[in-house]
Chimera marker file (.cmm) of the C-alpha trace (Angstrom):
<marker_set name="trace">
<marker id="1" x="-4.228" y="-26.993" z="34.853" r="1" g="1" b="0" radius="0.5"/>
<marker id="2" x="-6.449" y="-25.181" z="32.366" r="1" g="1" b="0" radius="0.5"/>
<marker id="3" x="-5.770" y="-22.976" z="29.318" r="1" g="1" b="0" radius="0.5"/>
<marker id="4" x="-6.063" y="-19.796" z="31.365" r="1" g="1" b="0" radius="0.5"/>
<marker id="5" x="-3.017" y="-20.686" z="33.450" r="1" g="1" b="0" radius="0.5"/>
<marker id="6" x="-0.918" y="-21.741" z="30.446" r="1" g="1" b="0" radius="0.5"/>
<marker id="7" x="-1.631" y="-18.893" z="28.052" r="1" g="1" b="0" radius="0.5"/>
<marker id="8" x="-0.628" y="-15.285" z="28.295" r="1" g="1" b="0" radius="0.5"/>
<marker id="9" x="-2.261" y="-13.061" z="25.734" r="1" g="1" b="0" radius="0.5"/>
<marker id="10" x="-0.566" y="-10.379" z="23.674" r="1" g="1" b="0" radius="0.5"/>
<marker id="11" x="-4.004" y="-9.431" z="22.341" r="1" g="1" b="0" radius="0.5"/>
<marker id="12" x="-7.211" y="-8.176" z="23.894" r="1" g="1" b="0" radius="0.5"/>
<marker id="13" x="-9.157" y="-11.313" z="23.006" r="1" g="1" b="0" radius="0.5"/>
<marker id="14" x="-12.211" y="-12.507" z="24.885" r="1" g="1" b="0" radius="0.5"/>
<marker id="15" x="-12.425" y="-15.857" z="23.090" r="1" g="1" b="0" radius="0.5"/>
<marker id="16" x="-13.828" y="-18.945" z="24.792" r="1" g="1" b="0" radius="0.5"/>
<marker id="17" x="-11.341" y="-20.771" z="27.003" r="1" g="1" b="0" radius="0.5"/>
<marker id="18" x="-12.073" y="-24.082" z="25.233" r="1" g="1" b="0" radius="0.5"/>
<marker id="19" x="-11.061" y="-22.744" z="21.798" r="1" g="1" b="0" radius="0.5"/>
<marker id="20" x="-8.039" y="-24.754" z="20.618" r="1" g="1" b="0" radius="0.5"/>
<marker id="21" x="-5.121" y="-22.462" z="19.736" r="1" g="1" b="0" radius="0.5"/>
<marker id="22" x="-3.496" y="-22.810" z="16.310" r="1" g="1" b="0" radius="0.5"/>
<marker id="23" x="0.230" y="-23.148" z="15.658" r="1" g="1" b="0" radius="0.5"/>
<marker id="24" x="2.164" y="-20.716" z="13.450" r="1" g="1" b="0" radius="0.5"/>
<marker id="25" x="1.994" y="-23.196" z="10.564" r="1" g="1" b="0" radius="0.5"/>
<marker id="26" x="-1.775" y="-23.667" z="10.998" r="1" g="1" b="0" radius="0.5"/>
<marker id="27" x="-2.317" y="-19.909" z="11.240" r="1" g="1" b="0" radius="0.5"/>
<marker id="28" x="-0.254" y="-19.350" z="8.084" r="1" g="1" b="0" radius="0.5"/>
<marker id="29" x="-2.327" y="-21.888" z="6.184" r="1" g="1" b="0" radius="0.5"/>
<marker id="30" x="-5.566" y="-20.337" z="7.490" r="1" g="1" b="0" radius="0.5"/>
<marker id="31" x="-4.420" y="-16.861" z="6.382" r="1" g="1" b="0" radius="0.5"/>
<marker id="32" x="-2.910" y="-18.016" z="3.077" r="1" g="1" b="0" radius="0.5"/>
<marker id="33" x="0.601" y="-16.746" z="3.842" r="1" g="1" b="0" radius="0.5"/>
<marker id="34" x="3.940" y="-18.303" z="4.738" r="1" g="1" b="0" radius="0.5"/>
<marker id="35" x="4.937" y="-19.102" z="8.325" r="1" g="1" b="0" radius="0.5"/>
<marker id="36" x="7.746" y="-16.525" z="7.918" r="1" g="1" b="0" radius="0.5"/>
<marker id="37" x="5.113" y="-13.832" z="7.246" r="1" g="1" b="0" radius="0.5"/>
<marker id="38" x="3.232" y="-14.831" z="10.386" r="1" g="1" b="0" radius="0.5"/>
<marker id="39" x="6.459" y="-14.626" z="12.449" r="1" g="1" b="0" radius="0.5"/>
<marker id="40" x="7.115" y="-11.162" z="10.987" r="1" g="1" b="0" radius="0.5"/>
<marker id="41" x="3.607" y="-9.985" z="11.925" r="1" g="1" b="0" radius="0.5"/>
<marker id="42" x="4.091" y="-11.352" z="15.451" r="1" g="1" b="0" radius="0.5"/>
<marker id="43" x="7.442" y="-9.584" z="15.775" r="1" g="1" b="0" radius="0.5"/>
<marker id="44" x="5.834" y="-6.320" z="14.626" r="1" g="1" b="0" radius="0.5"/>
<marker id="45" x="2.824" y="-6.923" z="16.911" r="1" g="1" b="0" radius="0.5"/>
<marker id="46" x="0.493" y="-6.678" z="13.911" r="1" g="1" b="0" radius="0.5"/>
<marker id="47" x="-1.410" y="-9.890" z="14.577" r="1" g="1" b="0" radius="0.5"/>
<marker id="48" x="-3.162" y="-11.010" z="17.785" r="1" g="1" b="0" radius="0.5"/>
<marker id="49" x="-1.305" y="-13.942" z="19.323" r="1" g="1" b="0" radius="0.5"/>
<marker id="50" x="-0.720" y="-15.909" z="22.504" r="1" g="1" b="0" radius="0.5"/>
<marker id="51" x="2.513" y="-17.029" z="24.119" r="1" g="1" b="0" radius="0.5"/>
<marker id="52" x="2.388" y="-20.551" z="25.562" r="1" g="1" b="0" radius="0.5"/>
<marker id="53" x="4.888" y="-21.291" z="28.322" r="1" g="1" b="0" radius="0.5"/>
<marker id="54" x="6.794" y="-18.157" z="27.359" r="1" g="1" b="0" radius="0.5"/>
<marker id="55" x="8.143" y="-19.188" z="23.940" r="1" g="1" b="0" radius="0.5"/>
<marker id="56" x="5.613" y="-20.974" z="21.767" r="1" g="1" b="0" radius="0.5"/>
<marker id="57" x="3.302" y="-18.773" z="19.718" r="1" g="1" b="0" radius="0.5"/>
<marker id="58" x="-0.339" y="-19.724" z="19.270" r="1" g="1" b="0" radius="0.5"/>
<marker id="59" x="-3.370" y="-18.073" z="17.681" r="1" g="1" b="0" radius="0.5"/>
<marker id="60" x="-7.086" y="-18.183" z="18.350" r="1" g="1" b="0" radius="0.5"/>
<marker id="61" x="-9.176" y="-18.849" z="15.249" r="1" g="1" b="0" radius="0.5"/>
<marker id="62" x="-11.643" y="-16.123" z="16.244" r="1" g="1" b="0" radius="0.5"/>
<marker id="63" x="-8.784" y="-13.575" z="16.372" r="1" g="1" b="0" radius="0.5"/>
<marker id="64" x="-7.469" y="-14.750" z="13.007" r="1" g="1" b="0" radius="0.5"/>
<marker id="65" x="-10.896" y="-14.460" z="11.382" r="1" g="1" b="0" radius="0.5"/>
<marker id="66" x="-11.087" y="-10.809" z="12.476" r="1" g="1" b="0" radius="0.5"/>
<marker id="67" x="-7.494" y="-10.179" z="11.390" r="1" g="1" b="0" radius="0.5"/>
<marker id="68" x="-8.077" y="-11.839" z="8.011" r="1" g="1" b="0" radius="0.5"/>
<marker id="69" x="-11.171" y="-9.743" z="7.362" r="1" g="1" b="0" radius="0.5"/>
<marker id="70" x="-9.340" y="-6.488" z="8.129" r="1" g="1" b="0" radius="0.5"/>
<marker id="71" x="-6.283" y="-7.634" z="6.126" r="1" g="1" b="0" radius="0.5"/>
<marker id="72" x="-8.448" y="-8.402" z="3.060" r="1" g="1" b="0" radius="0.5"/>
<marker id="73" x="-10.167" y="-5.020" z="3.359" r="1" g="1" b="0" radius="0.5"/>
<marker id="74" x="-6.766" y="-3.245" z="3.472" r="1" g="1" b="0" radius="0.5"/>
<marker id="75" x="-5.631" y="-5.130" z="0.360" r="1" g="1" b="0" radius="0.5"/>
<marker id="76" x="-8.814" y="-4.189" z="-1.528" r="1" g="1" b="0" radius="0.5"/>
<marker id="77" x="-8.358" y="-0.498" z="-0.608" r="1" g="1" b="0" radius="0.5"/>
<marker id="78" x="-4.682" y="-0.396" z="-1.621" r="1" g="1" b="0" radius="0.5"/>
<link id1="1" id2="2" r="1" g="1" b="0" radius="0.2"/>
<link id1="2" id2="3" r="1" g="1" b="0" radius="0.2"/>
<link id1="3" id2="4" r="1" g="1" b="0" radius="0.2"/>
<link id1="4" id2="5" r="1" g="1" b="0" radius="0.2"/>
<link id1="5" id2="6" r="1" g="1" b="0" radius="0.2"/>
<link id1="6" id2="7" r="1" g="1" b="0" radius="0.2"/>
<link id1="7" id2="8" r="1" g="1" b="0" radius="0.2"/>
<link id1="8" id2="9" r="1" g="1" b="0" radius="0.2"/>
<link id1="9" id2="10" r="1" g="1" b="0" radius="0.2"/>
<link id1="10" id2="11" r="1" g="1" b="0" radius="0.2"/>
<link id1="11" id2="12" r="1" g="1" b="0" radius="0.2"/>
<link id1="12" id2="13" r="1" g="1" b="0" radius="0.2"/>
<link id1="13" id2="14" r="1" g="1" b="0" radius="0.2"/>
<link id1="14" id2="15" r="1" g="1" b="0" radius="0.2"/>
<link id1="15" id2="16" r="1" g="1" b="0" radius="0.2"/>
<link id1="16" id2="17" r="1" g="1" b="0" radius="0.2"/>
<link id1="17" id2="18" r="1" g="1" b="0" radius="0.2"/>
<link id1="18" id2="19" r="1" g="1" b="0" radius="0.2"/>
<link id1="19" id2="20" r="1" g="1" b="0" radius="0.2"/>
<link id1="20" id2="21" r="1" g="1" b="0" radius="0.2"/>
<link id1="21" id2="22" r="1" g="1" b="0" radius="0.2"/>
<link id1="22" id2="23" r="1" g="1" b="0" radius="0.2"/>
<link id1="23" id2="24" r="1" g="1" b="0" radius="0.2"/>
<link id1="24" id2="25" r="1" g="1" b="0" radius="0.2"/>
<link id1="25" id2="26" r="1" g="1" b="0" radius="0.2"/>
<link id1="26" id2="27" r="1" g="1" b="0" radius="0.2"/>
<link id1="27" id2="28" r="1" g="1" b="0" radius="0.2"/>
<link id1="28" id2="29" r="1" g="1" b="0" radius="0.2"/>
<link id1="29" id2="30" r="1" g="1" b="0" radius="0.2"/>
<link id1="30" id2="31" r="1" g="1" b="0" radius="0.2"/>
<link id1="31" id2="32" r="1" g="1" b="0" radius="0.2"/>
<link id1="32" id2="33" r="1" g="1" b="0" radius="0.2"/>
<link id1="33" id2="34" r="1" g="1" b="0" radius="0.2"/>
<link id1="34" id2="35" r="1" g="1" b="0" radius="0.2"/>
<link id1="35" id2="36" r="1" g="1" b="0" radius="0.2"/>
<link id1="36" id2="37" r="1" g="1" b="0" radius="0.2"/>
<link id1="37" id2="38" r="1" g="1" b="0" radius="0.2"/>
<link id1="38" id2="39" r="1" g="1" b="0" radius="0.2"/>
<link id1="39" id2="40" r="1" g="1" b="0" radius="0.2"/>
<link id1="40" id2="41" r="1" g="1" b="0" radius="0.2"/>
<link id1="41" id2="42" r="1" g="1" b="0" radius="0.2"/>
<link id1="42" id2="43" r="1" g="1" b="0" radius="0.2"/>
<link id1="43" id2="44" r="1" g="1" b="0" radius="0.2"/>
<link id1="44" id2="45" r="1" g="1" b="0" radius="0.2"/>
<link id1="45" id2="46" r="1" g="1" b="0" radius="0.2"/>
<link id1="46" id2="47" r="1" g="1" b="0" radius="0.2"/>
<link id1="47" id2="48" r="1" g="1" b="0" radius="0.2"/>
<link id1="48" id2="49" r="1" g="1" b="0" radius="0.2"/>
<link id1="49" id2="50" r="1" g="1" b="0" radius="0.2"/>
<link id1="50" id2="51" r="1" g="1" b="0" radius="0.2"/>
<link id1="51" id2="52" r="1" g="1" b="0" radius="0.2"/>
<link id1="52" id2="53" r="1" g="1" b="0" radius="0.2"/>
<link id1="53" id2="54" r="1" g="1" b="0" radius="0.2"/>
<link id1="54" id2="55" r="1" g="1" b="0" radius="0.2"/>
<link id1="55" id2="56" r="1" g="1" b="0" radius="0.2"/>
<link id1="56" id2="57" r="1" g="1" b="0" radius="0.2"/>
<link id1="57" id2="58" r="1" g="1" b="0" radius="0.2"/>
<link id1="58" id2="59" r="1" g="1" b="0" radius="0.2"/>
<link id1="59" id2="60" r="1" g="1" b="0" radius="0.2"/>
<link id1="60" id2="61" r="1" g="1" b="0" radius="0.2"/>
<link id1="61" id2="62" r="1" g="1" b="0" radius="0.2"/>
<link id1="62" id2="63" r="1" g="1" b="0" radius="0.2"/>
<link id1="63" id2="64" r="1" g="1" b="0" radius="0.2"/>
<link id1="64" id2="65" r="1" g="1" b="0" radius="0.2"/>
<link id1="65" id2="66" r="1" g="1" b="0" radius="0.2"/>
<link id1="66" id2="67" r="1" g="1" b="0" radius="0.2"/>
<link id1="67" id2="68" r="1" g="1" b="0" radius="0.2"/>
<link id1="68" id2="69" r="1" g="1" b="0" radius="0.2"/>
<link id1="69" id2="70" r="1" g="1" b="0" radius="0.2"/>
<link id1="70" id2="71" r="1" g="1" b="0" radius="0.2"/>
<link id1="71" id2="72" r="1" g="1" b="0" radius="0.2"/>
<link id1="72" id2="73" r="1" g="1" b="0" radius="0.2"/>
<link id1="73" id2="74" r="1" g="1" b="0" radius="0.2"/>
<link id1="74" id2="75" r="1" g="1" b="0" radius="0.2"/>
<link id1="75" id2="76" r="1" g="1" b="0" radius="0.2"/>
<link id1="76" id2="77" r="1" g="1" b="0" radius="0.2"/>
<link id1="77" id2="78" r="1" g="1" b="0" radius="0.2"/>
</marker_set>
């Protein structure tokens, strides 16, 4: 079974299939925020994410890099 059959995307990502998804905790560390903030963004559909086996949330690093860049730009313009 490969990643394509296990992951359902809530984003429009075209990342490589072999990219290893990050956990909420790993994504939070990468973005410099708390895991609670990441869960809030997921709930509000503000951050690209994947659902693994229906419940577990995962993130692709390539999606997070794009999100982080746009997030930093928003903070600079505020």
